[in-house]
SEMARKE-54147 format. One record per residue (C-alpha): residue number from 1; x, y, z. Coordinates in pm, 1 decimal. Layout:
N
[node NUM [X Y Z]]
...
end
This chain:
157
[node 1 [8.8 -24.9 -33.0]]
[node 2 [295.3 237.7 99.0]]
[node 3 [449.5 159.9 -253.9]]
[node 4 [143.6 293.3 -451.7]]
[node 5 [98.7 600.7 -314.2]]
[node 6 [455.5 660.0 -355.9]]
[node 7 [457.5 573.8 -648.2]]
[node 8 [151.8 780.2 -710.3]]
[node 9 [336.4 1066.9 -560.1]]
[node 10 [595.9 1037.4 -751.9]]
[node 11 [532.4 840.0 -1079.2]]
[node 12 [872.1 917.9 -1246.6]]
[node 13 [1068.1 749.5 -952.8]]
[node 14 [1194.9 410.8 -1134.1]]
[node 15 [1313.4 272.5 -793.0]]
[node 16 [960.2 284.0 -656.2]]
[node 17 [799.2 98.1 -951.1]]
[node 18 [1048.1 -155.0 -915.7]]
[node 19 [1014.1 -225.1 -558.5]]
[node 20 [652.6 -221.7 -584.3]]
[node 21 [669.7 -484.4 -857.2]]
[node 22 [867.1 -696.2 -615.1]]
[node 23 [581.0 -625.6 -368.1]]
[node 24 [351.1 -709.8 -594.7]]
[node 25 [524.6 -1044.5 -665.1]]
[node 26 [586.0 -1130.9 -306.8]]
[node 27 [181.6 -1112.0 -278.3]]
[node 28 [149.1 -1325.8 -537.7]]
[node 29 [-1.3 -1067.9 -750.1]]
[node 30 [242.0 -1157.8 -1036.3]]
[node 31 [102.1 -1005.1 -1357.4]]
[node 32 [53.7 -670.3 -1189.0]]
[node 33 [420.6 -710.0 -1100.4]]
[node 34 [532.5 -788.9 -1415.8]]
[node 35 [374.5 -448.5 -1532.8]]
[node 36 [515.6 -280.0 -1272.1]]
[node 37 [843.1 -381.6 -1360.6]]
[node 38 [831.4 -263.3 -1737.0]]
[node 39 [736.7 48.9 -1604.6]]
[node 40 [1032.8 59.4 -1402.0]]
[node 41 [1261.0 7.6 -1737.7]]
[node 42 [1057.7 231.2 -1909.7]]
[node 43 [1182.6 483.2 -1684.4]]
[node 44 [1538.6 413.7 -1646.2]]
[node 45 [1628.6 218.4 -1941.2]]
[node 46 [2026.0 167.1 -1860.8]]
[node 47 [1981.3 10.1 -1502.8]]
[node 48 [2088.3 -337.8 -1507.1]]
[node 49 [1857.3 -432.5 -1183.1]]
[node 50 [1520.1 -326.7 -1377.2]]
[node 51 [1537.6 -607.1 -1608.5]]
[node 52 [1635.2 -856.4 -1338.4]]
[node 53 [1376.1 -791.6 -1116.7]]
[node 54 [1136.2 -825.3 -1402.8]]
[node 55 [1327.5 -1165.6 -1507.8]]
[node 56 [1250.7 -1284.2 -1128.3]]
[node 57 [875.2 -1245.2 -1174.7]]
[node 58 [868.5 -1391.3 -1527.5]]
[node 59 [1055.9 -1702.9 -1377.0]]
[node 60 [744.0 -1711.4 -1128.4]]
[node 61 [495.6 -1649.4 -1401.9]]
[node 62 [684.2 -1951.1 -1568.7]]
[node 63 [754.0 -1745.3 -1864.1]]
[node 64 [1116.3 -1875.3 -1914.1]]
[node 65 [1179.0 -1718.7 -2260.0]]
[node 66 [1082.3 -1383.1 -2133.3]]
[node 67 [1260.3 -1421.1 -1852.3]]
[node 68 [1592.1 -1551.1 -2016.3]]
[node 69 [1572.9 -1190.9 -2228.4]]
[node 70 [1524.1 -996.9 -1928.8]]
[node 71 [1831.4 -1175.9 -1726.2]]
[node 72 [2008.1 -1107.3 -2087.3]]
[node 73 [1900.1 -769.4 -2084.2]]
[node 74 [2021.9 -688.3 -1747.0]]
[node 75 [2358.8 -882.8 -1844.9]]
[node 76 [2456.6 -653.8 -2121.9]]
[node 77 [2407.0 -360.6 -1903.7]]
[node 78 [2592.0 -521.8 -1635.7]]
[node 79 [2766.2 -829.5 -1728.0]]
[node 80 [2804.3 -917.7 -1333.3]]
[node 81 [2493.2 -809.9 -1212.8]]
[node 82 [2377.2 -1117.2 -934.7]]
[node 83 [1995.9 -1113.5 -932.4]]
[node 84 [2061.2 -1175.8 -1320.2]]
[node 85 [2265.5 -1422.9 -1297.6]]
[node 86 [2089.4 -1629.7 -1023.0]]
[node 87 [1780.3 -1581.2 -1272.9]]
[node 88 [1968.2 -1705.2 -1572.2]]
[node 89 [2122.7 -2000.6 -1312.1]]
[node 90 [1737.1 -2093.3 -1204.1]]
[node 91 [1612.8 -2116.8 -1619.0]]
[node 92 [1920.0 -2337.9 -1638.7]]
[node 93 [1834.6 -2558.9 -1357.2]]
[node 94 [1452.4 -2594.8 -1477.4]]
[node 95 [1570.3 -2682.5 -1829.1]]
[node 96 [1814.7 -2971.8 -1639.7]]
[node 97 [2122.0 -2813.6 -1746.1]]
[node 98 [2286.4 -2811.5 -1401.1]]
[node 99 [2655.6 -2752.5 -1490.8]]
[node 100 [2530.5 -2435.7 -1667.6]]
[node 101 [2349.9 -2326.6 -1374.5]]
[node 102 [2652.9 -2403.1 -1127.5]]
[node 103 [2873.9 -2185.4 -1333.8]]
[node 104 [2649.6 -1856.9 -1350.6]]
[node 105 [2617.6 -1879.1 -980.8]]
[node 106 [3006.1 -1915.3 -916.5]]
[node 107 [3059.0 -1605.0 -1131.3]]
[node 108 [2791.3 -1447.6 -924.2]]
[node 109 [2991.9 -1518.6 -610.1]]
[node 110 [3281.9 -1342.0 -795.7]]
[node 111 [3105.1 -1031.5 -741.2]]
[node 112 [3270.3 -798.1 -455.8]]
[node 113 [2987.0 -628.3 -439.5]]
[node 114 [2759.0 -861.9 -283.8]]
[node 115 [2586.5 -821.6 42.4]]
[node 116 [2625.5 -1133.6 285.2]]
[node 117 [2263.8 -1193.2 281.2]]
[node 118 [2286.0 -1231.0 -105.9]]
[node 119 [2632.4 -1420.0 -105.3]]
[node 120 [2403.1 -1670.7 154.3]]
[node 121 [2094.2 -1692.8 -114.6]]
[node 122 [2379.1 -1766.8 -336.0]]
[node 123 [2576.7 -2023.9 -203.7]]
[node 124 [2197.3 -2197.4 -85.5]]
[node 125 [2079.7 -2236.5 -431.0]]
[node 126 [2385.3 -2327.8 -538.6]]
[node 127 [2416.3 -2615.8 -247.2]]
[node 128 [2041.6 -2709.8 -386.9]]
[node 129 [2160.0 -2718.4 -776.1]]
[node 130 [2428.0 -2987.1 -728.9]]
[node 131 [2205.7 -3164.5 -436.0]]
[node 132 [1946.0 -3186.0 -719.8]]
[node 133 [2208.0 -3279.1 -998.0]]
[node 134 [2356.4 -3566.7 -794.3]]
[node 135 [2003.6 -3713.8 -701.5]]
[node 136 [1945.4 -3693.5 -1092.2]]
[node 137 [2255.0 -3892.0 -1172.7]]
[node 138 [2201.5 -4166.3 -898.5]]
[node 139 [1815.1 -4193.3 -1059.6]]
[node 140 [1947.7 -4240.4 -1362.5]]
[node 141 [2198.7 -4509.9 -1290.6]]
[node 142 [1991.7 -4721.9 -1067.3]]
[node 143 [1710.7 -4690.1 -1359.3]]
[node 144 [2008.6 -4833.0 -1581.9]]
[node 145 [2075.0 -5115.4 -1403.1]]
[node 146 [1924.6 -5422.4 -1490.2]]
[node 147 [1764.4 -5494.7 -1167.3]]
[node 148 [1658.6 -5153.1 -1065.1]]
[node 149 [1510.5 -5163.8 -695.4]]
[node 150 [1188.0 -5002.1 -699.6]]
[node 151 [1233.7 -4897.4 -352.6]]
[node 152 [1571.6 -4752.5 -410.4]]
[node 153 [1404.9 -4524.9 -704.4]]
[node 154 [1087.8 -4433.8 -533.5]]
[node 155 [1369.0 -4260.5 -285.3]]
[node 156 [1584.3 -4108.7 -522.6]]
[node 157 [1298.9 -3954.6 -717.8]]
end
């Protein structure tokens, strides 16, 4: 509510639109969040943060192609933008490209600008990708055996 009022009072403030986009996304209002994210980009077209915010919202909407383009735009503006790298890693993970996801997360972790809370998030995301990759590899290996144990397969799935 505060952000909506702030945007009404200062409609040209791109950072308010981006913050409102994030608030709307957090509240589950994803389509409205996407619209607010686009408005932030219109107001500050050179910002790498705004397309990264929009991309994260688009991932939540399941619009992976659009999200990929938003993250690419953020990375064209700032090749090390951590939220864009995290987003590209999430898309890679969802598509089963675990090594690519890990490379992007490692690149994000190299950024000296990271705050401790963001570094912890990225490290947690990286650990989760490794676990998922390893479980899938174990599942595939077990499934490939002649005498695959159904209980083992269920446990790994």
